[in-house]
C-alpha positions as semicolon CSV with decimal commas, in nm:
position;residue;x (nm);y (nm);z (nm)
1;X;11,216;32,131;10,183
2;X;10,877;31,928;10,210
3;X;10,548;32,105;10,274
4;X;10,227;31,959;10,398
5;X;10,070;32,004;10,065
6;X;10,116;31,873;9,705
7;X;10,454;31,885;9,496
8;X;10,277;31,908;9,171
9;X;9,976;32,103;9,271
10;X;9,904;32,292;9,594
11;X;9,619;32,132;9,786
12;X;9,392;32,160;10,097
13;X;9,050;32,112;10,234
14;X;8,668;32,150;10,194
15;X;8,387;31,984;10,000
16;X;8,161;32,269;9,914
17;X;7,808;32,171;9,857
18;X;7,602;32,433;9,682
19;X;7,345;32,262;9,478
20;X;7,048;32,368;9,282
21;X;6,688;32,262;9,325
22;X;6,390;32,222;9,094
23;X;6,055;32,103;9,203
24;X;5,861;31,855;9,402
25;X;5,807;31,518;9,235
26;X;5,989;31,251;9,060
27;X;6,171;31,308;8,733
28;X;6,296;31,047;8,493
29;X;6,654;30,978;8,485
30;X;6,825;31,210;8,231
31;X;7,162;31,310;8,344
32;X;7,051;31,380;8,713
33;X;7,369;31,450;8,909
34;X;7,245;31,377;9,241
35;X;7,176;31,727;9,356
36;X;6,898;31,738;9,613
37;X;6,754;32,053;9,816
38;X;6,606;31,947;10,161
39;X;6,367;32,166;10,316
40;X;6,187;32,176;10,663
41;X;5,957;32,399;10,874
42;X;6,202;32,371;11,160
43;X;6,578;32,359;11,195
44;X;6,589;31,973;11,162
45;X;6,922;31,756;11,144
46;X;6,931;31,568;10,821
47;X;7,092;31,229;10,750
48;X;7,176;31,047;10,427
49;X;7,184;30,650;10,492
50;X;7,199;30,734;10,847
51;X;7,521;30,963;10,817
52;X;7,478;31,340;10,939
53;X;7,466;31,576;10,637
54;X;7,349;31,922;10,772
55;X;7,150;32,114;11,001
56;X;6,884;32,400;10,934
57;X;6,560;32,467;10,755
58;X;6,718;32,462;10,396
59;X;7,008;32,242;10,316
60;X;7,172;32,113;9,984
61;X;7,331;31,787;9,967
62;X;7,471;31,537;9,694
63;X;7,414;31,187;9,673
64;X;7,536;30,908;9,437
65;X;7,255;30,920;9,144
66;X;7,322;30,563;9,066
67;X;7,241;30,439;9,402
68;X;6,915;30,436;9,616
69;X;6,927;30,624;9,936
70;X;6,741;30,679;10,273
71;X;6,707;31,040;10,352
72;X;6,585;31,123;10,686
73;X;6,514;31,440;10,917
74;X;6,524;31,435;11,292
75;X;6,412;31,693;11,527
76;X;6,453;31,668;11,911
77;X;6,111;31,590;12,056
78;X;5,929;31,492;11,729
79;X;5,912;31,160;11,554
80;X;6,166;31,113;11,275
81;X;6,083;31,182;10,915
82;X;6,213;30,959;10,631
83;X;6,189;30,966;10,263
84;X;6,366;30,750;9,976
85;X;6,513;30,838;9,657
86;X;6,574;30,568;9,401
87;X;6,862;30,527;9,169
88;X;6,829;30,693;8,836
89;X;6,485;30,799;8,928
90;X;6,470;31,051;9,206
91;X;6,327;31,378;9,346
92;X;6,553;31,679;9,348
93;X;6,356;31,863;9,630
94;X;6,234;31,706;9,948
95;X;6,030;31,864;10,205
96;X;5,999;31,771;10,572
97;X;5,705;31,911;10,794
98;X;5,694;31,854;11,158
99;X;5,347;31,910;11,297
100;X;5,210;31,921;11,659
101;X;5,066;31,568;11,611
102;X;5,453;31,455;11,547
103;X;5,557;31,549;11,889
104;X;5,698;31,279;12,121
105;X;5,574;31,235;12,490
106;X;5,805;31,405;12,733
107;X;6,026;31,162;12,908
108;X;6,156;31,234;13,277
109;X;6,534;31,276;13,228
110;X;6,719;30,984;13,408
111;X;6,906;31,058;13,724
112;X;7,276;31,058;13,664
113;X;7,459;30,761;13,814
114;X;7,722;30,836;14,067
115;X;7,966;30,573;13,911
116;X;7,991;30,772;13,572
117;X;8,346;30,881;13,640
118;X;8,408;30,598;13,908
119;X;8,720;30,400;13,851
120;X;8,862;30,591;13,578
121;X;9,184;30,771;13,606
122;X;9,151;31,081;13,390
123;X;9,106;31,453;13,429
124;X;8,737;31,548;13,461
125;X;8,597;31,894;13,373
126;X;8,489;32,051;13,702
127;X;8,197;32,271;13,608
128;X;8,037;32,341;13,940
129;X;7,706;32,168;13,982
130;X;7,720;32,022;13,607
131;X;7,813;31,660;13,605
132;X;8,184;31,617;13,493
133;X;8,259;31,464;13,165
134;X;8,544;31,281;13,006
135;X;8,842;31,413;12,794
136;X;8,820;31,232;12,440
137;X;9,024;31,273;12,123
138;X;9,015;31,176;11,753
139;X;9,380;31,185;11,614
140;X;9,405;31,129;11,241
141;X;9,754;31,122;11,095
142;X;9,848;31,070;10,720
143;X;10,210;30,989;10,604
144;X;10,184;30,729;10,323
145;X;9,983;30,846;10,021
146;X;9,872;30,586;9,757
147;X;9,920;30,812;9,446
148;X;10,298;30,914;9,463
149;X;10,310;30,955;9,099
150;X;10,045;31,215;9,106
151;X;10,000;31,522;9,335
152;X;10,057;31,391;9,683
153;X;10,412;31,291;9,813
154;X;10,460;31,090;10,128
155;X;10,528;31,284;10,439
156;X;10,768;31,192;10,720
157;X;10,640;31,331;11,050
158;X;10,260;31,340;11,082
159;X;10,218;30,977;11,240
160;X;10,528;31,043;11,461
161;X;10,369;31,383;11,561
162;X;10,032;31,207;11,639
163;X;10,173;30,913;11,820
164;X;10,360;31,144;12,068
165;X;10,041;31,372;12,119
166;X;9,847;31,079;12,196
167;X;10,090;30,947;12,465
168;X;10,103;31,313;12,622
169;X;9,722;31,356;12,637
170;X;9,667;31,011;12,789
171;X;9,954;31,021;13,037
172;X;9,979;31,375;13,130
173;X;9,616;31,494;13,088
174;X;9,401;31,193;13,144
175;X;9,244;31,160;12,787
176;X;9,035;30,835;12,755
177;X;8,850;30,672;12,447
178;X;9,126;30,807;12,195
179;X;9,039;30,720;11,843
180;X;9,399;30,708;11,643
181;X;9,374;30,673;11,267
182;X;9,691;30,635;11,062
183;X;9,699;30,689;10,700
184;X;9,310;30,749;10,683
185;X;9,114;30,699;10,371
186;X;8,817;30,919;10,285
187;X;8,583;30,657;10,413
188;X;8,795;30,621;10,721
189;X;8,770;30,993;10,778
190;X;8,394;30,991;10,795
191;X;8,378;30,672;10,992
192;X;8,593;30,790;11,249
193;X;8,393;31,113;11,309
194;X;8,072;30,922;11,322
195;X;8,216;30,709;11,605
196;X;8,325;31,021;11,780
197;X;7,986;31,180;11,753
198;X;7,813;30,856;11,873
199;X;8,018;30,808;12,177
200;X;8,063;31,181;12,289
201;X;7,841;31,263;12,595
202;X;7,738;31,588;12,758
203;X;7,995;31,791;12,920
204;X;8,290;31,585;12,761
205;X;8,566;31,803;12,626
206;X;8,673;31,667;12,275
207;X;8,997;31,719;12,090
208;X;9,029;31,654;11,715
209;X;9,368;31,643;11,576
210;X;9,469;31,626;11,193
211;X;9,818;31,603;11,053
212;X;9,878;31,550;10,666
213;X;9,848;31,725;10,333
214;X;9,604;32,004;10,277
215;X;9,475;32,179;9,972
216;X;9,325;32,523;9,896
217;X;9,112;32,550;9,573
218;X;9,216;32,918;9,489
219;X;9,062;32,899;9,147
220;X;8,697;32,793;9,155
221;X;8,542;32,726;9,511
222;X;8,804;32,915;9,723
223;X;8,771;32,666;9,987
224;X;9,004;32,397;10,160
225;X;9,031;32,015;10,188
226;X;9,204;31,769;10,433
227;X;9,368;31,494;10,200
228;X;9,289;31,129;10,256
229;X;9,558;30,889;10,142
230;X;9,347;30,747;9,863
231;X;9,288;31,104;9,708
232;X;9,315;31,144;9,328
233;X;9,482;31,468;9,268
234;X;9,255;31,757;9,331
235;X;8,932;31,574;9,242
236;X;8,702;31,710;9,524
237;X;8,493;31,411;9,549
238;X;8,791;31,222;9,675
239;X;8,889;31,481;9,929
240;X;8,757;31,584;10,283
241;X;8,618;31,937;10,262
242;X;8,622;32,209;10,532
243;X;8,253;32,218;10,482
244;X;8,217;31,864;10,610
245;X;8,463;31,908;10,876
246;X;8,296;32,203;11,017
247;X;7,958;32,047;10,994
248;X;8,084;31,750;11,209
249;X;8,249;31,979;11,469
250;X;7,908;32,188;11,473
251;X;7,727;31,857;11,561
252;X;7,988;31,783;11,804
253;X;7,957;32,099;11,978
254;X;7,607;32,051;12,042
255;X;7,664;31,745;12,247
256;X;7,997;31,817;12,431
257;X;8,104;32,094;12,675
258;X;8,407;32,185;12,486
259;X;8,548;32,124;12,149
260;X;8,904;32,188;12,023
261;X;9,002;32,110;11,662
262;X;9,391;32,131;11,601
263;X;9,509;32,127;11,247
264;X;9,849;32,067;11,116
265;X;9,861;32,095;10,759
266;X;9,895;32,356;10,450
267;X;9,627;32,627;10,443
268;X;9,473;32,500;10,773
269;X;9,373;32,863;10,866
270;X;9,101;32,849;10,615
271;X;8,897;32,643;10,859
272;X;8,859;32,941;11,101
273;X;8,531;33,136;11,103
274;X;8,686;33,428;11,293
275;X;9,001;33,486;11,499
276;X;8,980;33,547;11,876
277;X;9,158;33,835;12,037
278;X;9,421;33,670;12,260
279;X;9,551;33,831;12,571
280;X;9,745;33,697;12,872
281;X;9,506;33,597;13,162
282;X;9,591;33,455;13,502
283;X;9,407;33,141;13,521
284;X;9,282;33,125;13,865
285;X;9,050;32,854;13,998
286;X;8,760;33,120;13,986
287;X;8,838;33,202;13,623
288;X;8,854;32,835;13,527
289;X;8,544;32,757;13,690
290;X;8,364;33,049;13,521
291;X;8,491;32,972;13,175
292;X;8,455;32,596;13,209
293;X;8,079;32,650;13,265
294;X;8,041;32,798;12,915
295;X;8,054;32,587;12,608
296;X;8,318;32,641;12,370
297;X;8,409;32,547;12,008
298;X;8,771;32,636;11,916
299;X;9,006;32,596;11,633
300;X;9,384;32,580;11,641
301;X;9,586;32,581;11,318
302;X;9,960;32,544;11,229
303;X;9,934;32,857;10,999
304;X;9,704;33,081;10,811
305;X;9,620;33,031;10,438
306;X;9,985;32,936;10,381
307;X;10,227;32,653;10,335
308;X;10,361;32,479;10,669
309;X;10,666;32,270;10,702
310;X;10,672;31,901;10,750
311;X;11,014;31,894;10,927
312;X;11,161;32,129;11,198
313;X;11,554;32,095;11,212
314;X;11,637;31,744;11,319
315;X;11,349;31,680;11,567
316;X;11,163;31,433;11,373
317;X;10,851;31,669;11,414
318;X;10,686;31,935;11,209
319;X;10,751;32,282;11,345
320;X;10,396;32,327;11,484
321;X;10,395;31,972;11,629
322;X;10,746;32,008;11,812
323;X;10,652;32,343;11,993
324;X;10,279;32,201;12,057
325;X;10,417;31,879;12,224
326;X;10,688;32,048;12,416
327;X;10,444;32,300;12,539
328;X;10,211;32,032;12,662
329;X;10,479;31,806;12,800
330;X;10,661;32,084;12,996
331;X;10,332;32,246;13,126
332;X;10,331;32,237;13,498
333;X;10,007;32,438;13,527
334;X;9,695;32,286;13,667
335;X;9,484;32,438;13,402
336;X;9,634;32,550;13,062
337;X;9,381;32,721;12,855
338;X;9,390;32,698;12,465
339;X;9,428;33,080;12,467
340;X;9,748;33,065;12,657
341;X;9,870;32,781;12,439
342;X;9,797;32,958;12,124
343;X;9,959;33,278;12,237
344;X;10,275;33,099;12,329
345;X;10,291;32,871;11,991
346;X;10,219;33,211;11,791
347;X;10,533;33,371;11,946
348;X;10,769;33,068;11,926
349;X;10,679;32,921;11,594
350;X;10,659;33,252;11,416
351;X;11,003;33,371;11,549
352;X;11,144;33,012;11,463
353;X;11,022;32,924;11,115
354;X;10,807;33,219;10,981
355;X;10,466;33,050;10,956
356;X;10,200;33,190;11,199
357;X;9,954;32,963;11,383
358;X;9,597;33,091;11,401
359;X;9,332;33,057;11,686
360;X;8,966;33,110;11,637
361;X;8,600;32,990;11,719
362;X;8,389;32,783;11,495
363;X;8,089;32,945;11,321
364;X;7,739;32,785;11,358
365;X;7,864;32,607;11,686
366;X;7,745;32,616;12,047
367;X;8,015;32,821;12,144
368;X;7,923;33,049;12,450
369;X;8,253;33,203;12,495
370;X;8,392;32,931;12,707
371;X;8,742;32,775;12,707
372;X;8,897;32,433;12,620
373;X;9,133;32,359;12,921
374;X;9,412;32,115;12,915
375;X;9,387;31,975;13,280
376;X;9,704;31,828;13,432
377;X;9,656;31,513;13,594
378;X;9,773;31,536;13,977
């Protein structure tokens, strides 16, 4: 039996970045490991070489100590703050202060154009008087791992699962602008998320799907990871951490109306911040309108902190993907909520193979208690 985790070691997700700080000022290089503490008087958004790296007043990051870096802090309504650290000679603590003099002139919001959704055949998010957005997806599937002689064996079903999901989302639910990455390296993971963040607009509904190996570090950091195809064993610097995933989902939730992350890998339940109480609700148009007005950031995983199978019977899909795809393909409801879908998958998959899907919300996100809906095309 093949699991979506390593054969030699059991691996999963999350780059935990808890770093120490010293004092302001430069320090000559003497074994500096690239740990930097970023501080601000407001909840700024930080960027390292223009890549999002955290939000808040106090954020710890790690950079390549042998390279120069541009560190910037952005705050809506204020001028950007920029600092630079030089290779082998860098500050380990950087402060960004936003003053009243840094405020930008208030610009009048442009009037939405009526052709925003014109000439596009996709399911729009009907949220009353709010301009409808698009359904978008980022789909990442890893089959072919580059270090077969080490921890990560090749998998058989992720790419097949993902390709089928892409077809159903586009044909049945009107998803557009789908980003599909097969056998993603660590660099490709981050580039794909960056593209998604740049293209997502207000009121969009965004689904992020991952299928591949996962790892949970139960000894030291006790956190999880997604495994790129170029991962080097359990070296966390070559993996994609749950910390980085959640950070990007949180940023995404600030732009989009609804965000749903679906993960089919071992130990994927470690991504959950908290579980949601699930109960059957009749999805009337009134209920749909009410829930759709509220922002949401949800997570649906193939299992808890456990191993999950790569194959189900002779279906050519993983157990989770098999039942997920069947549910979406056979759905005849106009509005299918993620809560309904999670209830169905929990029952069918638990009874069939013993692994238990999990459903919850994302901590530190713009979740207002709304719901991600799959809206069937007419």
